[in-house]
N, C-alpha and C positions, 0 to 999 in steps of 0.2 A: 454553475458548479460543474460541469460535467465538458465543458470547453478544452481543455488543454488534452483531453482523451484523444481528441480528433482534430488535430491542429496542420492547417495549408500547410504542405513544403512546395519548395522552389520546386518550377518545371525544368529551370535549365540549368546549367552548370556556374554561370555568372549571376546568378541569382536576381535579372533585373525581372521575371516573369513569375507570377504566383499560378500556382497549379490546384487542381480539385483533389489529387489524389491525398491519400492520408498514410504512414509508412506506421505510425503509433499503434493501428489495428493489429499488428505483429509480434508487437511485445506486450502489449496489456489485455486484460481480459476483463468485461465486467460479468455479475454475479448476482443472482435472484435474492429475493431476502427470503429467511427460514424463520420455522415454528417461535424458536428462543432469540429470533431479531435483536428485539428492545432490550430485552432484559441482558442480553450480554454488551448491549452500546452502555446502557445506565452502571454495568459492572466495570467494564473497561475504564469510564471516568471516576467511580470512587476509588479505582484503583491505582489509578493516577496519584489521585489525592493523599491515598496513602503511602504511597512510594515517596511524595514528595515530604509527606509529613515525617516519618522516618530519617528523615534524612537532618530532622534539628536533635536528632535523639546521638547523634554520631557522635559526637564528642564525651561520650560516656565509655568509647572505647579505647584500648592500646592501639599502637601503629598499626599492628596486622591485621588486628579485628575490625579496625575502624576502614582501614581500604576496603576488606570484603563484605564489612557491611555497606559502606557508601555506592560500592558496585553494585550493589545487588538489589540496593535503594533504587539507583539509576537505571539498573537494567529494568526493571518493573515498572515505572515510571514510561520507559522508554516504551514499550513492549505493548502496553495498556493504551500508550497515545497512539500508534502504530494501528492499532487494532482499530482505535474508534475514528480514527479519518480512513481506514479502509469501509468500515461499516458505514460511514458518513456518506464518503465516496461511490461507493459499489464497483470502485474499480480498482484493480489489482494487478500488478506487474508478475508476468510467468518465471521469472527469474527469481523473483521474492523480493526481500530488502534486508538490511547486514543485520545477521543476528538474529531472524526474527525464524521463528521456530518454523520446519518446515513441513511438521504436522498440520499446522494450522494453515496454511498457504496449500495441500492438499485438501483440505476443508473445503476453500474458497473454489481451488479448481474443480472439485466434484459436484458445487454446485452454479457453473457460469455455463452463462445464456450460449446457446448456440448460434454461430454466426455463418453466413450465407457467405461461404469464400469465392463463390461465383460472382460477385456483387461489381459494381465498378470500380468502388474506392481498392478493393483489395486486389483487384488483376489488376489494375494500373499501379499500384504497387510493386507488385510481385515482379512486373514489368520492367521496371524503373530500377530493382535493385541492382 
């Protein structure tokens, strides 16, 4: 499940030799579970299905309200799906995701795990950039 967080990158420019350093550590971070972790996970699944269910009522509105209603329902489903995936994997990008609330990303950054920057993987990544 967390294999894509630490993918081995190629050591040389031609790509013929596989290296043992990982550059994804600088783009992603892992975070700890928190007290309401399971409740938020269940709530995100429930909200996803509520957003999809609301799409079935979209034909009751006129053109402008239909567009706003469908966009809102899809956004609600998107946010809850991304939140569930983040809570399941416990890995998040530093730069965030498209249209994902920055305050939620700031919360995940506040509970991130500490990483030793002097270990072999991080030093090799910083030298190869």
